[in-house]
The first five atom37 places (N, CA, C, CB, O) and aatype in JSON, in Angstrom:
{
  "aatype": [12, 16, 2, 0, 9, 11, 16, 12, 9, 7, 16, 0, 0, 10, 19, 0, 10, 0, 7, 4, 19, 6, 16, 7, 7, 7, 16, 16, 7, 7, 7, 12, 16, 3, 3, 7, 10, 15, 7, 16, 6, 0, 5, 13, 3, 7, 12, 2, 0, 1, 4, 9, 3, 5, 0, 0, 1, 18, 0, 7, 18, 14, 0, 12, 3, 9, 2, 9, 19, 6, 1, 9, 1, 16, 7, 7, 7, 14, 10, 10, 19, 10, 3, 0, 7, 7, 5, 1, 10, 15, 4, 1, 10, 6, 3, 3, 7, 15, 19, 16, 19, 13, 15, 6, 18, 0, 2],
  "atom_mask": [
    [1, 1, 1, 1, 1],
    [1, 1, 1, 1, 1],
    [1, 1, 1, 1, 1],
    [1, 1, 1, 1, 1],
    [1, 1, 1, 1, 1],
    [1, 1, 1, 1, 1],
    [1, 1, 1, 1, 1],
    [1, 1, 1, 1, 1],
    [1, 1, 1, 1, 1],
    [1, 1, 1, 0, 1],
    [1, 1, 1, 1, 1],
    [1, 1, 1, 1, 1],
    [1, 1, 1, 1, 1],
    [1, 1, 1, 1, 1],
    [1, 1, 1, 1, 1],
    [1, 1, 1, 1, 1],
    [1, 1, 1, 1, 1],
    [1, 1, 1, 1, 1],
    [1, 1, 1, 0, 1],
    [1, 1, 1, 1, 1],
    [1, 1, 1, 1, 1],
    [1, 1, 1, 1, 1],
    [1, 1, 1, 1, 1],
    [1, 1, 1, 0, 1],
    [1, 1, 1, 0, 1],
    [1, 1, 1, 0, 1],
    [1, 1, 1, 1, 1],
    [1, 1, 1, 1, 1],
    [1, 1, 1, 0, 1],
    [1, 1, 1, 0, 1],
    [1, 1, 1, 0, 1],
    [1, 1, 1, 1, 1],
    [1, 1, 1, 1, 1],
    [1, 1, 1, 1, 1],
    [1, 1, 1, 1, 1],
    [1, 1, 1, 0, 1],
    [1, 1, 1, 1, 1],
    [1, 1, 1, 1, 1],
    [1, 1, 1, 0, 1],
    [1, 1, 1, 1, 1],
    [1, 1, 1, 1, 1],
    [1, 1, 1, 1, 1],
    [1, 1, 1, 1, 1],
    [1, 1, 1, 1, 1],
    [1, 1, 1, 1, 1],
    [1, 1, 1, 0, 1],
    [1, 1, 1, 1, 1],
    [1, 1, 1, 1, 1],
    [1, 1, 1, 1, 1],
    [1, 1, 1, 1, 1],
    [1, 1, 1, 1, 1],
    [1, 1, 1, 1, 1],
    [1, 1, 1, 1, 1],
    [1, 1, 1, 1, 1],
    [1, 1, 1, 1, 1],
    [1, 1, 1, 1, 1],
    [1, 1, 1, 1, 1],
    [1, 1, 1, 1, 1],
    [1, 1, 1, 1, 1],
    [1, 1, 1, 0, 1],
    [1, 1, 1, 1, 1],
    [1, 1, 1, 1, 1],
    [1, 1, 1, 1, 1],
    [1, 1, 1, 1, 1],
    [1, 1, 1, 1, 1],
    [1, 1, 1, 1, 1],
    [1, 1, 1, 1, 1],
    [1, 1, 1, 1, 1],
    [1, 1, 1, 1, 1],
    [1, 1, 1, 1, 1],
    [1, 1, 1, 1, 1],
    [1, 1, 1, 1, 1],
    [1, 1, 1, 1, 1],
    [1, 1, 1, 1, 1],
    [1, 1, 1, 0, 1],
    [1, 1, 1, 0, 1],
    [1, 1, 1, 0, 1],
    [1, 1, 1, 1, 1],
    [1, 1, 1, 1, 1],
    [1, 1, 1, 1, 1],
    [1, 1, 1, 1, 1],
    [1, 1, 1, 1, 1],
    [1, 1, 1, 1, 1],
    [1, 1, 1, 1, 1],
    [1, 1, 1, 0, 1],
    [1, 1, 1, 0, 1],
    [1, 1, 1, 1, 1],
    [1, 1, 1, 1, 1],
    [1, 1, 1, 1, 1],
    [1, 1, 1, 1, 1],
    [1, 1, 1, 1, 1],
    [1, 1, 1, 1, 1],
    [1, 1, 1, 1, 1],
    [1, 1, 1, 1, 1],
    [1, 1, 1, 1, 1],
    [1, 1, 1, 1, 1],
    [1, 1, 1, 0, 1],
    [1, 1, 1, 1, 1],
    [1, 1, 1, 1, 1],
    [1, 1, 1, 1, 1],
    [1, 1, 1, 1, 1],
    [1, 1, 1, 1, 1],
    [1, 1, 1, 1, 1],
    [1, 1, 1, 1, 1],
    [1, 1, 1, 1, 1],
    [1, 1, 1, 1, 1],
    [1, 1, 1, 1, 1]
  ],
  "atom_positions": [
    [[1.13, -1.22, -0.08], [0.02, -0.24, 0.07], [0.89, 1.22, -0.17], [-0.8, -0.4, 1.73], [2.08, 1.32, 0.15]],
    [[0.16, 2.25, -0.74], [1.31, 3.62, -0.52], [1.01, 3.97, 0.83], [1.1, 5.16, -1.61], [0.36, 3.35, 1.67]],
    [[1.7, 5.28, 0.9], [1.62, 5.82, 2.27], [0.18, 6.75, 2.33], [3.07, 6.78, 2.61], [-0.48, 6.86, 3.36]],
    [[-0.21, 7.42, 0.98], [-1.21, 8.15, 1.09], [-2.32, 7.31, 1.18], [-1.27, 9.04, 0.15], [-3.26, 7.79, 1.81]],
    [[-2.51, 6.01, 0.65], [-3.64, 5.17, 1.21], [-3.77, 4.93, 2.66], [-3.58, 3.91, 0.66], [-4.79, 5.14, 3.33]],
    [[-2.44, 4.4, 3.15], [-2.24, 4.36, 4.67], [-2.81, 5.33, 5.37], [-0.94, 4.41, 5.05], [-3.55, 5.07, 6.32]],
    [[-2.58, 6.39, 5.04], [-3.1, 7.86, 5.74], [-4.39, 7.69, 5.56], [-2.62, 9.37, 5.07], [-4.93, 7.25, 6.58]],
    [[-5.14, 7.86, 4.63], [-6.42, 7.95, 4.52], [-7.14, 6.85, 5.18], [-6.71, 8.05, 3.24], [-8.19, 7.18, 5.75]],
    [[-6.77, 5.51, 5.22], [-7.31, 4.27, 6.11], [-7.32, 4.98, 7.44], [-6.28, 2.76, 6.12], [-8.33, 5.19, 8.11]],
    [[-5.97, 5.35, 7.78], [-6.03, 6.04, 9.37], [-6.84, 7.13, 9.82], [0.0, 0.0, 0.0], [-7.52, 7.12, 10.85]],
    [[-6.72, 8.3, 8.78], [-7.76, 9.11, 8.99], [-9.05, 8.72, 9.23], [-7.82, 9.8, 8.14], [-9.72, 9.27, 10.11]],
    [[-9.5, 7.78, 8.5], [-11.2, 7.19, 8.38], [-11.22, 6.67, 9.48], [-11.74, 6.03, 7.22], [-12.16, 6.98, 10.21]],
    [[-10.09, 5.63, 10.04], [-10.67, 5.12, 11.4], [-10.68, 5.85, 12.43], [-10.11, 4.09, 11.85], [-11.65, 5.76, 13.2]],
    [[-9.62, 6.75, 12.72], [-9.91, 7.92, 13.9], [-10.96, 8.71, 13.69], [-8.82, 8.92, 14.11], [-11.42, 9.08, 14.77]],
    [[-11.69, 9.23, 12.56], [-12.89, 9.83, 12.54], [-13.89, 8.98, 13.04], [-13.19, 10.26, 11.33], [-14.67, 9.55, 13.81]],
    [[-14.15, 7.55, 12.78], [-15.07, 6.52, 13.1], [-14.94, 6.61, 14.78], [-14.63, 4.95, 12.35], [-15.83, 7.06, 15.5]],
    [[-13.8, 6.16, 15.19], [-13.53, 6.24, 16.74], [-14.13, 7.41, 17.35], [-12.02, 6.28, 17.07], [-14.81, 7.2, 18.35]],
    [[-14.0, 8.67, 16.91], [-14.15, 9.72, 17.57], [-15.88, 10.02, 17.74], [-13.29, 10.81, 16.82], [-16.38, 10.78, 18.57]],
    [[-16.68, 9.15, 16.67], [-18.02, 9.05, 16.66], [-18.43, 8.26, 17.81], [0.0, 0.0, 0.0], [-19.59, 8.41, 18.18]],
    [[-17.59, 7.34, 18.53], [-18.04, 6.65, 19.53], [-17.58, 6.94, 21.01], [-17.79, 5.46, 19.18], [-17.63, 6.03, 21.84]],
    [[-17.23, 7.95, 21.28], [-16.76, 8.89, 22.27], [-18.29, 8.85, 23.02], [-16.1, 10.54, 21.59], [-19.35, 9.02, 22.42]],
    [[-18.11, 8.52, 24.72], [-19.25, 8.77, 25.31], [-19.02, 10.04, 25.98], [-19.68, 7.7, 26.16], [-18.03, 10.35, 26.65]],
    [[-20.24, 10.85, 25.67], [-20.19, 12.31, 26.16], [-21.11, 12.4, 27.4], [-20.69, 13.4, 25.0], [-21.43, 13.54, 27.76]],
    [[-21.58, 11.31, 28.1], [-22.27, 11.56, 29.44], [-23.58, 11.5, 29.33], [0.0, 0.0, 0.0], [-24.07, 11.1, 28.28]],
    [[-24.29, 11.85, 30.29], [-25.93, 11.41, 30.83], [-26.48, 12.98, 30.45], [0.0, 0.0, 0.0], [-25.93, 13.77, 29.69]],
    [[-27.59, 13.15, 31.12], [-28.29, 14.27, 30.63], [-27.62, 15.47, 31.17], [0.0, 0.0, 0.0], [-26.64, 15.37, 31.91]],
    [[-28.15, 16.65, 30.81], [-27.62, 18.03, 31.0], [-28.43, 18.89, 32.03], [-27.62, 18.76, 29.64], [-29.64, 18.77, 32.17]],
    [[-27.59, 19.85, 32.79], [-28.27, 20.76, 33.75], [-28.76, 22.0, 32.66], [-27.14, 21.32, 35.11], [-28.41, 22.0, 31.48]],
    [[-29.55, 22.93, 33.21], [-30.11, 24.02, 32.69], [-29.05, 24.97, 31.81], [0.0, 0.0, 0.0], [-29.46, 25.75, 30.95]],
    [[-27.81, 24.81, 32.09], [-27.06, 25.73, 31.38], [-26.24, 24.78, 30.21], [0.0, 0.0, 0.0], [-25.31, 25.22, 29.52]],
    [[-26.62, 23.82, 30.14], [-26.1, 22.89, 28.81], [-25.11, 22.23, 29.24], [0.0, 0.0, 0.0], [-24.6, 21.54, 28.36]],
    [[-24.45, 22.13, 30.55], [-23.35, 21.41, 31.1], [-23.69, 19.89, 31.41], [-22.89, 22.12, 32.38], [-24.67, 19.73, 32.13]],
    [[-23.17, 18.99, 31.05], [-23.47, 17.66, 31.65], [-23.71, 17.32, 33.11], [-22.5, 16.91, 31.31], [-22.65, 16.91, 33.59]],
    [[-24.41, 17.33, 33.75], [-24.58, 17.01, 35.13], [-23.9, 15.62, 35.47], [-26.09, 17.0, 35.47], [-24.45, 14.53, 35.33]],
    [[-22.53, 15.86, 35.97], [-21.73, 14.65, 36.22], [-21.45, 14.51, 37.53], [-20.52, 14.61, 35.52], [-20.62, 13.67, 37.88]],
    [[-22.13, 15.35, 38.51], [-22.01, 15.21, 39.99], [-20.69, 16.12, 40.29], [0.0, 0.0, 0.0], [-20.57, 16.52, 41.45]],
    [[-19.88, 16.42, 39.52], [-18.9, 17.23, 39.68], [-18.92, 19.06, 39.47], [-18.07, 16.59, 38.84], [-19.54, 19.59, 38.54]],
    [[-18.15, 19.82, 40.47], [-18.35, 21.24, 40.11], [-17.25, 21.72, 40.35], [-19.35, 21.98, 40.75], [-16.36, 21.3, 41.08]],
    [[-17.34, 23.06, 39.43], [-16.25, 23.97, 39.44], [-16.49, 24.43, 37.78], [0.0, 0.0, 0.0], [-16.3, 23.79, 36.74]],
    [[-16.89, 25.57, 37.97], [-17.07, 26.54, 36.55], [-15.68, 27.25, 36.31], [-18.37, 27.87, 36.74], [-14.82, 27.3, 37.19]],
    [[-15.54, 27.75, 35.19], [-14.61, 28.68, 34.71], [-14.3, 29.92, 35.65], [-15.11, 29.14, 33.42], [-13.22, 30.41, 35.99]],
    [[-15.5, 30.24, 35.94], [-15.93, 31.7, 36.84], [-15.5, 31.61, 38.2], [-17.6, 32.01, 36.96], [-15.0, 32.54, 38.83]],
    [[-15.79, 30.1, 38.77], [-15.38, 29.85, 40.01], [-13.88, 29.8, 40.24], [-15.96, 28.71, 40.4], [-13.24, 30.35, 41.13]],
    [[-13.38, 28.86, 39.06], [-11.63, 28.96, 39.08], [-10.95, 30.25, 38.9], [-10.97, 28.12, 37.91], [-9.96, 30.61, 39.53]],
    [[-11.52, 30.88, 38.05], [-10.96, 32.49, 37.76], [-10.95, 33.33, 38.8], [-11.75, 33.29, 36.77], [-10.03, 34.12, 39.02]],
    [[-12.19, 33.19, 39.63], [-12.13, 33.92, 41.0], [-11.41, 33.48, 41.99], [0.0, 0.0, 0.0], [-11.2, 34.21, 42.96]],
    [[-10.85, 32.12, 41.92], [-10.05, 31.42, 42.98], [-8.73, 32.11, 42.9], [-9.92, 29.8, 42.77], [-8.21, 32.62, 43.89]],
    [[-8.1, 32.12, 41.56], [-6.89, 32.17, 41.18], [-5.94, 33.15, 42.3], [-6.97, 32.68, 39.71], [-5.13, 32.61, 43.04]],
    [[-6.14, 34.42, 42.3], [-5.51, 35.38, 43.0], [-5.68, 35.06, 44.49], [-6.02, 36.71, 42.63], [-4.62, 35.27, 45.08]],
    [[-6.47, 34.7, 45.13], [-6.77, 34.22, 46.61], [-6.01, 33.25, 46.73], [-8.15, 33.81, 47.0], [-5.17, 33.36, 47.61]],
    [[-6.03, 32.31, 46.12], [-5.57, 30.91, 46.39], [-4.03, 31.58, 46.4], [-6.02, 29.52, 45.12], [-3.48, 31.68, 47.49]],
    [[-3.43, 31.97, 45.35], [-1.94, 32.21, 45.18], [-1.43, 33.04, 46.57], [-1.66, 33.15, 43.68], [-0.48, 32.57, 47.2]],
    [[-2.05, 34.2, 46.98], [-1.83, 34.75, 48.11], [-1.91, 34.05, 49.24], [-2.49, 35.64, 48.21], [-1.03, 34.16, 50.09]],
    [[-2.95, 33.23, 49.4], [-3.23, 32.19, 50.75], [-1.86, 31.4, 50.54], [-4.86, 30.98, 50.67], [-1.0, 31.56, 51.41]],
    [[-1.62, 30.64, 49.55], [-0.45, 29.79, 49.38], [1.02, 30.6, 49.53], [-0.58, 29.1, 47.92], [2.05, 30.09, 49.97]],
    [[0.91, 31.73, 49.14], [2.27, 32.39, 49.53], [2.62, 32.48, 51.21], [2.22, 33.97, 48.9], [3.69, 32.22, 51.75]],
    [[1.36, 32.92, 51.84], [1.7, 33.0, 53.24], [1.78, 31.51, 53.98], [0.6, 33.93, 53.93], [2.48, 31.22, 54.95]],
    [[0.95, 30.72, 53.32], [1.28, 29.43, 53.88], [2.53, 28.59, 53.98], [0.6, 28.77, 53.36], [2.85, 27.87, 54.93]],
    [[3.4, 28.88, 52.47], [4.35, 28.3, 52.25], [5.77, 29.27, 52.31], [4.03, 27.65, 51.09], [6.92, 28.93, 52.02]],
    [[5.36, 30.36, 52.7], [6.38, 31.34, 52.94], [7.08, 31.34, 51.39], [0.0, 0.0, 0.0], [8.3, 31.19, 51.44]],
    [[6.67, 31.46, 50.38], [7.16, 31.35, 49.18], [6.52, 32.69, 48.25], [6.8, 29.85, 48.66], [5.31, 32.89, 48.27]],
    [[7.24, 33.36, 47.64], [6.72, 34.72, 46.73], [5.72, 34.57, 45.89], [7.7, 35.29, 45.83], [5.98, 33.99, 44.83]],
    [[4.47, 34.99, 46.11], [3.48, 35.05, 45.37], [3.42, 34.8, 43.73], [3.1, 36.14, 45.69], [2.88, 33.91, 43.08]],
    [[4.16, 35.88, 43.34], [4.71, 35.91, 42.07], [5.39, 34.72, 41.46], [5.54, 36.87, 42.08], [5.44, 34.63, 40.24]],
    [[5.91, 33.82, 42.22], [6.41, 32.53, 41.98], [5.65, 31.2, 41.87], [7.22, 32.39, 42.86], [6.0, 30.22, 41.21]],
    [[4.59, 31.31, 42.61], [3.51, 30.45, 42.74], [2.65, 30.11, 41.39], [2.66, 31.05, 43.77], [2.06, 31.06, 40.88]],
    [[2.56, 29.08, 40.9], [2.04, 28.66, 39.63], [0.77, 27.96, 39.83], [2.99, 27.79, 38.89], [0.62, 27.4, 40.92]],
    [[-0.27, 27.9, 38.89], [-1.46, 26.92, 39.0], [-0.86, 26.19, 38.12], [-3.01, 27.33, 38.7], [-0.37, 26.62, 37.07]],
    [[-0.88, 24.81, 38.57], [-0.62, 23.61, 37.96], [-1.77, 22.79, 37.31], [-0.01, 22.85, 38.91], [-1.64, 22.16, 36.26]],
    [[-2.98, 22.87, 38.08], [-3.94, 22.07, 37.34], [-5.62, 22.58, 38.07], [-3.45, 20.22, 37.59], [-5.8, 22.86, 39.25]],
    [[-6.41, 22.59, 37.26], [-7.55, 23.05, 38.02], [-8.53, 21.65, 37.7], [-8.21, 24.71, 37.43], [-8.81, 21.12, 36.62]],
    [[-8.92, 21.31, 39.13], [-9.84, 20.18, 39.07], [-11.54, 20.28, 39.51], [-9.15, 19.19, 39.97], [-11.93, 20.86, 40.53]],
    [[-12.24, 19.74, 38.72], [-13.74, 19.74, 39.05], [-13.71, 18.57, 40.16], [-14.83, 19.39, 37.61], [-12.98, 17.59, 39.98]],
    [[-14.38, 18.67, 41.1], [-14.63, 17.64, 42.32], [-16.04, 17.69, 42.76], [-13.72, 17.97, 43.63], [-16.74, 18.68, 42.55]],
    [[-16.48, 16.59, 43.39], [-17.77, 16.4, 43.81], [-17.91, 17.38, 45.17], [0.0, 0.0, 0.0], [-19.01, 17.41, 45.73]],
    [[-16.87, 18.11, 45.67], [-17.03, 18.98, 46.74], [-16.52, 20.34, 46.23], [0.0, 0.0, 0.0], [-16.04, 21.18, 47.0]],
    [[-16.64, 20.56, 44.81], [-16.21, 21.72, 44.5], [-14.83, 21.94, 43.76], [0.0, 0.0, 0.0], [-14.04, 21.0, 43.73]],
    [[-14.51, 23.05, 43.2], [-13.57, 23.32, 42.41], [-12.24, 23.39, 43.44], [-13.94, 24.61, 41.56], [-12.25, 23.84, 44.59]],
    [[-11.23, 22.9, 42.78], [-9.93, 22.64, 43.61], [-8.77, 23.04, 42.71], [-9.76, 21.03, 44.07], [-8.67, 22.52, 41.6]],
    [[-7.99, 23.83, 43.08], [-6.49, 24.18, 42.3], [-5.38, 23.58, 42.87], [-6.08, 25.7, 42.31], [-5.19, 23.59, 44.09]],
    [[-4.48, 22.97, 41.92], [-3.45, 22.35, 42.19], [-2.21, 23.38, 42.15], [-3.38, 21.22, 41.3], [-2.08, 23.95, 41.07]],
    [[-1.33, 23.69, 43.09], [-0.41, 25.02, 42.72], [0.82, 23.99, 43.02], [-0.56, 26.75, 43.86], [0.85, 22.88, 43.57]],
    [[2.05, 25.0, 42.31], [3.29, 24.59, 42.7], [3.97, 26.02, 43.48], [4.14, 23.98, 41.31], [3.84, 27.11, 42.92]],
    [[4.65, 25.91, 44.73], [5.25, 26.76, 45.15], [6.75, 26.24, 45.2], [4.63, 27.19, 46.28], [6.99, 25.62, 46.24]],
    [[7.42, 26.32, 44.62], [8.95, 26.15, 44.71], [9.31, 24.77, 44.76], [0.0, 0.0, 0.0], [10.35, 24.31, 45.21]],
    [[8.06, 23.98, 44.09], [8.43, 22.59, 44.33], [7.37, 21.75, 45.13], [0.0, 0.0, 0.0], [7.05, 20.57, 45.0]],
    [[6.93, 22.73, 46.01], [6.1, 22.16, 46.83], [4.35, 22.23, 46.72], [6.58, 22.68, 47.97], [3.7, 23.27, 46.8]],
    [[3.84, 20.94, 46.55], [2.31, 20.75, 45.81], [1.46, 21.45, 46.81], [1.72, 19.02, 45.56], [1.63, 21.16, 47.99]],
    [[0.52, 22.37, 46.47], [-0.45, 22.6, 47.26], [-1.77, 22.64, 46.63], [-0.19, 23.67, 47.91], [-1.9, 22.88, 45.43]],
    [[-2.79, 22.42, 47.43], [-4.14, 22.46, 46.99], [-5.04, 23.82, 47.4], [-4.79, 21.19, 47.58], [-4.83, 24.53, 48.38]],
    [[-5.67, 23.92, 46.8], [-6.77, 25.45, 47.24], [-8.16, 25.0, 47.06], [-6.59, 27.03, 46.06], [-8.37, 24.73, 45.87]],
    [[-9.04, 24.84, 47.69], [-10.37, 24.46, 47.32], [-11.08, 25.64, 47.77], [-10.9, 23.09, 47.93], [-10.61, 26.46, 48.56]],
    [[-12.59, 25.7, 47.06], [-13.25, 26.8, 47.14], [-14.23, 26.08, 48.32], [-13.87, 27.42, 45.65], [-14.55, 24.89, 48.28]],
    [[-14.59, 26.96, 49.27], [-15.46, 26.6, 50.5], [-17.01, 27.26, 50.06], [-14.74, 27.38, 52.09], [-17.26, 28.14, 49.23]],
    [[-18.0, 26.44, 51.0], [-19.05, 26.76, 50.63], [-19.44, 28.25, 50.85], [-19.79, 25.93, 51.15], [-20.2, 28.78, 50.04]],
    [[-18.98, 28.89, 51.83], [-19.03, 30.51, 52.0], [-18.31, 31.6, 51.15], [-18.54, 30.8, 53.26], [-18.42, 32.82, 51.19]],
    [[-17.49, 30.73, 50.28], [-16.84, 31.67, 49.15], [-15.56, 31.96, 49.43], [0.0, 0.0, 0.0], [-14.82, 32.53, 48.62]],
    [[-15.16, 31.55, 50.72], [-13.48, 31.56, 51.16], [-12.65, 30.5, 50.29], [-13.23, 31.09, 52.92], [-13.17, 29.72, 49.5]],
    [[-11.49, 30.57, 50.51], [-10.45, 29.47, 50.0], [-9.69, 28.91, 51.24], [-9.31, 30.12, 48.89], [-9.51, 29.38, 52.36]],
    [[-9.33, 27.87, 50.71], [-8.38, 27.32, 51.72], [-7.46, 26.35, 51.28], [-9.05, 26.75, 52.78], [-7.78, 25.28, 50.75]],
    [[-5.93, 26.87, 51.6], [-4.81, 26.11, 51.01], [-4.34, 25.31, 52.01], [-3.71, 26.93, 50.44], [-4.14, 25.72, 53.16]],
    [[-4.1, 23.89, 51.54], [-3.45, 22.88, 52.5], [-2.46, 22.21, 51.66], [-4.5, 21.78, 53.18], [-2.4, 22.52, 50.47]],
    [[-1.6, 21.25, 52.19], [-0.6, 20.55, 51.68], [-1.51, 19.43, 51.13], [0.56, 20.16, 52.71], [-2.56, 19.01, 51.61]],
    [[-0.69, 18.97, 49.75], [-1.23, 18.21, 48.79], [-1.46, 16.89, 49.68], [-0.28, 18.08, 47.47], [-2.5, 16.29, 49.43]],
    [[-0.68, 16.4, 50.61], [-0.53, 15.46, 51.47], [-2.03, 15.55, 52.48], [0.96, 15.71, 52.22], [-2.7, 14.56, 52.76]],
    [[-2.24, 16.54, 52.8], [-3.28, 16.73, 53.78], [-4.52, 15.79, 53.69], [-3.72, 18.1, 53.68], [-5.1, 15.69, 52.6]],
    [[-4.97, 15.09, 54.8], [-6.04, 14.36, 54.31], [-7.49, 14.94, 55.07], [-5.71, 12.74, 54.59], [-8.57, 14.44, 54.79]]
  ]
}
């Protein structure tokens, strides 16, 4: 087979597989899938600065050098994973709108 034919067959297979992806169950009023997890872009965006400031105090590390590594939607609300000079911290949004920073290894 020529490379062009192999490429066309591979592309067709990928397109077929893409049609098989499960996208979840029902949706909520905003068109988002109701998967039991919470954390909207607006919530994450509203947490960024507050989490970084609190992480700087917690870790004794300059806020400008703290990076957001990951945004995670959880059953308990949005969670940011932060890197403060190699120390991994988590920051969650509380029910009252405040944020709490804690060690990645805290239970």
